[in-house]
C-alpha positions as a Markdown table, in Angstrom:
| # | Residue | x | y | z |
|---|---|---|---|---|
| 1 | Met | -0.1 | 0.2 | 0.0 |
| 2 | Thr | 1.7 | 3.5 | -0.9 |
| 3 | Met | 1.3 | 5.9 | 1.1 |
| 4 | Ser | 1.0 | 9.8 | 0.2 |
| 5 | Ile | 3.0 | 12.4 | 2.5 |
| 6 | Asp | 3.2 | 15.9 | 1.8 |
| 7 | Ala | 6.5 | 17.5 | 2.5 |
| 8 | Thr | 5.2 | 21.0 | 1.6 |
| 9 | Pro | 7.5 | 22.7 | 5.0 |
| 10 | Ala | 5.8 | 24.4 | 7.1 |
| 11 | Val | 5.2 | 28.3 | 6.5 |
| 12 | Ser | 6.4 | 29.9 | 10.1 |
| 13 | Ala | 4.9 | 32.9 | 11.5 |
| 14 | Pro | 6.7 | 36.4 | 10.8 |
| 15 | Val | 8.2 | 37.7 | 13.6 |
| 16 | Pro | 5.9 | 40.3 | 15.1 |
| 17 | Thr | 7.7 | 43.8 | 15.7 |
| 18 | Thr | 6.7 | 47.1 | 17.6 |
| 19 | Leu | 6.8 | 50.1 | 15.7 |
| 20 | Gly | 10.0 | 51.3 | 17.9 |
| 21 | Glu | 11.4 | 47.8 | 17.0 |
| 22 | Glu | 10.8 | 48.9 | 13.4 |
| 23 | Ile | 12.2 | 52.3 | 13.4 |
| 24 | Leu | 15.2 | 50.7 | 14.7 |
| 25 | Leu | 15.8 | 47.7 | 12.0 |
| 26 | Leu | 15.3 | 50.6 | 9.3 |
| 27 | Ser | 18.2 | 52.5 | 11.4 |
| 28 | Leu | 20.9 | 49.9 | 11.6 |
| 29 | Asp | 23.3 | 49.5 | 8.6 |
| 30 | Asp | 22.7 | 46.0 | 7.8 |
| 31 | Thr | 26.6 | 45.0 | 7.3 |
| 32 | Thr | 27.9 | 47.2 | 9.4 |
| 33 | Gly | 25.5 | 48.0 | 12.2 |
| 34 | Glu | 26.7 | 51.5 | 12.6 |
| 35 | Ala | 23.5 | 53.7 | 13.2 |
| 36 | Arg | 22.1 | 56.0 | 11.0 |
| 37 | Leu | 20.6 | 59.4 | 11.8 |
| 38 | Pro | 21.5 | 58.6 | 15.7 |
| 39 | Leu | 20.3 | 62.3 | 16.8 |
| 40 | Arg | 16.7 | 61.5 | 15.9 |
| 41 | Thr | 16.3 | 58.4 | 16.0 |
| 42 | Pro | 15.4 | 57.9 | 19.7 |
| 43 | Tyr | 13.0 | 60.5 | 19.8 |
| 44 | Ala | 10.8 | 58.8 | 17.4 |
| 45 | Ile | 11.0 | 55.5 | 19.0 |
| 46 | Ala | 9.9 | 57.0 | 22.0 |
| 47 | Ala | 7.0 | 58.6 | 20.1 |
| 48 | Ala | 6.5 | 55.3 | 18.6 |
| 49 | Ala | 6.1 | 53.7 | 22.2 |
| 50 | Leu | 2.8 | 56.3 | 22.7 |
| 51 | Leu | 1.1 | 55.3 | 19.4 |
| 52 | Glu | 1.5 | 51.5 | 20.0 |
| 53 | Arg | 0.0 | 52.1 | 23.0 |
| 54 | Thr | -2.6 | 53.9 | 21.1 |
| 55 | Leu | -3.0 | 51.4 | 18.1 |
| 56 | Ser | -3.3 | 48.9 | 20.8 |
| 57 | Gly | -6.5 | 49.8 | 21.9 |
| 58 | Ala | -7.6 | 50.5 | 18.7 |
| 59 | Asp | -6.9 | 46.9 | 17.2 |
| 60 | Gly | -8.6 | 45.8 | 20.4 |
| 61 | Ala | -11.8 | 47.6 | 19.7 |
| 62 | Asp | -12.3 | 46.5 | 16.4 |
| 63 | Gly | -11.6 | 43.2 | 17.6 |
| 64 | Ala | -8.7 | 42.1 | 15.7 |
| 65 | Asp | -5.8 | 40.0 | 16.7 |
| 66 | Ala | -3.0 | 40.1 | 14.4 |
| 67 | Glu | -1.0 | 42.6 | 16.4 |
| 68 | Thr | -1.3 | 40.3 | 19.8 |
| 69 | Asp | 2.2 | 39.5 | 20.4 |
| 70 | Ala | 3.5 | 43.2 | 19.4 |
| 71 | Val | 0.9 | 44.6 | 21.5 |
| 72 | Asp | 1.8 | 42.4 | 24.3 |
| 73 | Ala | 5.5 | 43.9 | 23.9 |
| 74 | Val | 4.4 | 47.6 | 25.0 |
| 75 | Asp | 2.3 | 45.9 | 28.0 |
| 76 | Ala | 5.1 | 46.3 | 30.6 |
| 77 | Val | 5.5 | 50.3 | 29.2 |
| 78 | Asp | 2.2 | 50.6 | 29.7 |
| 79 | Glu | 1.9 | 49.7 | 33.1 |
| 80 | Ala | 4.9 | 51.5 | 34.0 |
| 81 | Asp | 3.0 | 54.7 | 33.0 |
| 82 | Glu | -0.1 | 54.4 | 34.8 |
| 83 | Ala | 1.7 | 56.7 | 37.5 |
| 84 | Asp | 2.5 | 59.5 | 34.9 |
| 85 | Gly | -1.2 | 59.5 | 34.0 |
| 86 | Ser | 0.0 | 58.4 | 30.7 |
| 87 | Gly | -2.1 | 54.7 | 30.7 |
| 88 | Lys | -2.6 | 52.9 | 27.4 |
| 89 | Gly | -4.7 | 54.8 | 24.5 |
| 90 | Ala | -4.0 | 58.2 | 25.7 |
| 91 | Leu | -1.1 | 60.5 | 25.6 |
| 92 | Pro | 0.5 | 61.8 | 28.4 |
| 93 | Asp | -0.5 | 65.2 | 29.9 |
| 94 | Asp | 3.3 | 66.6 | 28.9 |
| 95 | Val | 4.0 | 64.6 | 25.6 |
| 96 | Gly | 6.9 | 66.5 | 24.9 |
| 97 | Lys | 8.9 | 65.8 | 28.2 |
| 98 | Trp | 7.6 | 62.2 | 28.0 |
| 99 | Ile | 9.5 | 61.8 | 25.1 |
| 100 | His | 12.4 | 63.9 | 26.3 |
| 101 | Glu | 12.7 | 61.4 | 29.5 |
| 102 | His | 12.0 | 58.0 | 27.9 |
| 103 | Ser | 14.1 | 58.7 | 24.5 |
| 104 | Thr | 17.5 | 56.9 | 26.1 |
| 105 | Ala | 15.3 | 53.9 | 27.7 |
| 106 | Glu | 12.7 | 53.4 | 24.9 |
| 107 | Tyr | 15.6 | 52.8 | 22.5 |
| 108 | Glu | 17.1 | 50.1 | 24.6 |
| 109 | Thr | 13.6 | 48.7 | 25.2 |
| 110 | Ala | 13.3 | 48.2 | 21.1 |
| 111 | Leu | 17.4 | 47.2 | 20.7 |
| 112 | Arg | 17.0 | 44.4 | 23.2 |
| 113 | Gly | 13.5 | 43.4 | 21.2 |
| 114 | Val | 15.4 | 43.0 | 18.2 |
| 115 | Leu | 18.2 | 41.3 | 19.9 |
| 116 | Asp | 16.1 | 38.6 | 21.6 |
| 117 | Lys | 14.0 | 38.3 | 18.7 |
| 118 | Gly | 17.3 | 37.1 | 16.9 |
| 119 | Leu | 17.1 | 39.6 | 14.0 |
| 120 | Ile | 20.7 | 41.2 | 14.8 |
| 121 | Arg | 23.6 | 40.8 | 17.1 |
| 122 | Lys | 25.8 | 42.3 | 19.1 |
| 123 | Glu | 29.7 | 43.1 | 18.0 |
| 124 | Lys | 31.7 | 45.1 | 20.6 |
| 125 | Arg | 35.1 | 45.9 | 19.2 |
| 126 | Arg | 38.0 | 48.0 | 19.6 |
| 127 | Val | 39.5 | 51.2 | 17.9 |
| 128 | Leu | 42.3 | 52.1 | 18.2 |
| 129 | Leu | 43.4 | 49.8 | 20.6 |
| 130 | Val | 41.5 | 52.3 | 22.9 |
| 131 | Phe | 38.1 | 53.1 | 22.2 |
| 132 | Arg | 35.3 | 50.4 | 22.9 |
| 133 | Thr | 32.9 | 50.2 | 20.2 |
| 134 | Thr | 29.1 | 48.3 | 20.0 |
| 135 | Arg | 28.0 | 47.8 | 16.7 |
| 136 | Tyr | 24.6 | 45.8 | 15.7 |
| 137 | Pro | 24.8 | 44.2 | 12.3 |
| 138 | Glu | 22.0 | 42.1 | 10.9 |
| 139 | Ala | 21.4 | 38.5 | 11.9 |
| 140 | Asp | 18.4 | 37.8 | 10.1 |
| 141 | Gly | 17.1 | 39.8 | 7.5 |
| 142 | Thr | 13.5 | 38.2 | 6.8 |
| 143 | Val | 11.5 | 41.1 | 9.4 |
| 144 | Glu | 13.3 | 44.0 | 7.7 |
| 145 | Ser | 13.2 | 42.8 | 4.0 |
| 146 | Ala | 9.0 | 42.3 | 4.5 |
| 147 | Leu | 8.9 | 45.8 | 6.5 |
| 148 | Arg | 10.7 | 47.6 | 3.2 |
| 149 | Gly | 8.2 | 45.7 | 0.9 |
| 150 | Arg | 5.3 | 46.6 | 2.6 |
| 151 | Leu | 6.9 | 50.5 | 2.9 |
| 152 | Ala | 7.6 | 50.2 | -0.6 |
| 153 | Glu | 4.0 | 48.3 | -1.4 |
| 154 | Val | 2.1 | 51.8 | 0.2 |
| 155 | Val | 4.9 | 54.6 | -1.2 |
| 156 | Leu | 6.4 | 53.7 | -4.1 |
| 157 | Glu | 3.1 | 51.8 | -5.5 |
| 158 | Gly | 0.2 | 53.3 | -3.9 |
| 159 | Ala | -1.2 | 50.6 | -1.8 |
| 160 | Asp | -3.8 | 51.9 | 1.5 |
| 161 | Pro | -1.6 | 51.7 | 4.0 |
| 162 | Asp | -3.4 | 49.8 | 7.1 |
| 163 | Pro | -3.2 | 52.0 | 10.4 |
| 164 | Arg | 0.2 | 50.4 | 11.6 |
| 165 | Thr | 1.4 | 51.2 | 8.5 |
| 166 | Ala | 0.2 | 54.4 | 8.2 |
| 167 | Ala | 1.3 | 55.2 | 11.9 |
| 168 | Leu | 5.2 | 54.2 | 11.1 |
| 169 | Ile | 4.9 | 56.2 | 7.7 |
| 170 | Ser | 4.2 | 59.4 | 10.1 |
| 171 | Leu | 6.8 | 58.7 | 12.6 |
| 172 | Leu | 9.4 | 58.5 | 9.5 |
| 173 | His | 8.0 | 61.8 | 8.1 |
| 174 | His | 7.8 | 64.2 | 11.0 |
| 175 | Gly | 10.5 | 62.6 | 13.0 |
| 176 | Asp | 12.6 | 63.6 | 9.0 |
| 177 | Leu | 13.6 | 59.7 | 8.8 |
| 178 | His | 12.2 | 59.0 | 5.1 |
| 179 | Thr | 15.9 | 58.3 | 4.0 |
| 180 | Leu | 15.6 | 55.1 | 6.3 |
| 181 | Ala | 13.4 | 53.4 | 4.6 |
| 182 | Phe | 14.1 | 55.2 | 1.1 |
| 183 | Pro | 17.2 | 56.6 | 0.4 |
| 184 | Asp | 16.3 | 58.5 | -2.6 |
| 185 | Ala | 13.6 | 60.3 | -0.3 |
| 186 | Asp | 16.9 | 63.1 | 0.7 |
| 187 | Ser | 15.0 | 66.2 | -0.9 |
| 188 | Asp | 11.3 | 68.0 | -0.8 |
| 189 | Asp | 10.9 | 66.8 | -4.2 |
| 190 | Ser | 11.4 | 63.3 | -3.8 |
| 191 | Pro | 8.2 | 61.4 | -4.6 |
| 192 | Ala | 8.3 | 59.0 | -1.7 |
| 193 | Arg | 8.8 | 61.9 | 0.4 |
| 194 | Arg | 5.8 | 63.8 | -0.8 |
| 195 | Arg | 3.4 | 60.1 | -0.8 |
| 196 | Met | 4.8 | 59.5 | 3.2 |
| 197 | Ala | 4.0 | 63.7 | 3.7 |
| 198 | Glu | 0.3 | 62.5 | 1.9 |
| 199 | Ile | 0.3 | 59.4 | 3.8 |
| 200 | Ala | 0.8 | 61.5 | 7.8 |
| 201 | Asp | -1.6 | 63.9 | 7.0 |
| 202 | His | -4.8 | 62.0 | 5.3 |
| 203 | His | -4.6 | 58.5 | 5.8 |
| 204 | Trp | -6.0 | 57.9 | 9.0 |
| 205 | Ala | -9.4 | 56.4 | 9.3 |
| 206 | Asp | -9.8 | 57.4 | 13.2 |
| 207 | Pro | -9.6 | 61.3 | 13.7 |
| 208 | Thr | -8.7 | 61.2 | 17.3 |
| 209 | Leu | -5.7 | 58.5 | 16.1 |
| 210 | Arg | -4.5 | 60.7 | 13.4 |
| 211 | Arg | -4.1 | 63.8 | 16.0 |
| 212 | Met | -2.4 | 61.6 | 18.3 |
| 213 | Ala | 0.6 | 60.8 | 15.7 |
| 214 | Glu | 0.8 | 63.9 | 15.0 |
| 215 | Thr | 1.2 | 65.0 | 18.1 |
| 216 | Ala | 3.9 | 62.4 | 19.1 |
| 217 | Ala | 5.5 | 62.9 | 15.7 |
| 218 | Ala | 6.1 | 66.5 | 16.0 |
| 219 | Thr | 7.6 | 66.6 | 19.5 |
| 220 | Ala | 9.8 | 63.7 | 18.3 |
| 221 | Ala | 11.0 | 66.5 | 15.7 |
| 222 | Ala | 10.9 | 69.2 | 17.5 |
| 223 | Leu | 13.2 | 67.9 | 20.2 |
| 224 | Thr | 15.5 | 66.3 | 17.8 |
| 225 | Ala | 15.6 | 69.9 | 16.0 |
| 226 | Ala | 16.5 | 71.2 | 19.6 |
| 227 | Thr | 19.1 | 68.9 | 20.3 |
| 228 | Met | 21.3 | 68.9 | 16.9 |
| 229 | Ala | 21.0 | 73.0 | 17.6 |
| 230 | Met | 22.2 | 72.4 | 20.9 |
| 231 | Thr | 25.2 | 69.7 | 19.5 |
| 232 | Val | 25.9 | 72.6 | 16.9 |
| 233 | Val | 26.7 | 74.9 | 19.7 |
| 234 | Val | 29.0 | 72.9 | 21.8 |
| 235 | Ile | 30.8 | 71.9 | 18.6 |
| 236 | Ala | 31.2 | 75.6 | 17.8 |
| 237 | Ala | 32.0 | 76.4 | 21.6 |
| 238 | Val | 35.0 | 73.7 | 21.8 |
| 239 | Thr | 36.5 | 74.8 | 18.3 |
């Protein structure tokens, strides 16, 4: 008797990632592991943490469970922030203060998340036999590749974004991080940059969610500008 065996390999589910982890993956050079736009990225990741909680509430209200694992990844942050009045689905009273105070912690949370998921690896090196540096080159590129493909479908091919993709694009746009996703989007007349601006302004099913996205992302952009201005002043003072 001949038995038929289905040799079709099982398709593994994609590794869930938070918005902050996605921004981090886009910012790290795949080969060298060096961070691009390091002054801007931490603030955008902190803003992403606020949007993540808002989107979690929206997903729950809609009965959707596709992002359950990503929602679980921010539950600990939600609990920790209850004391400052910034529970799930709500912005803290002072968004700027929250993002400023949490930027480093949220960056480290995103970094730990992608490390634990095996998407990057940690490499320590010594430069000139004196200075220690830590880099995070790519270990598993499947998640970032899928992410870039999703962004390309929306930004370059005109597909309608889902709420999470719209949130990510809004963060990249308001944080002036366009080139992390699209290297050619380095000028105002870039088609990719114009499309990202359009999505950030109009592609929100929930007006409240859009306002929260704009507030969080714009605050992150303002803090980035202030930090960059301070850096210029310091450099000028010591030269």
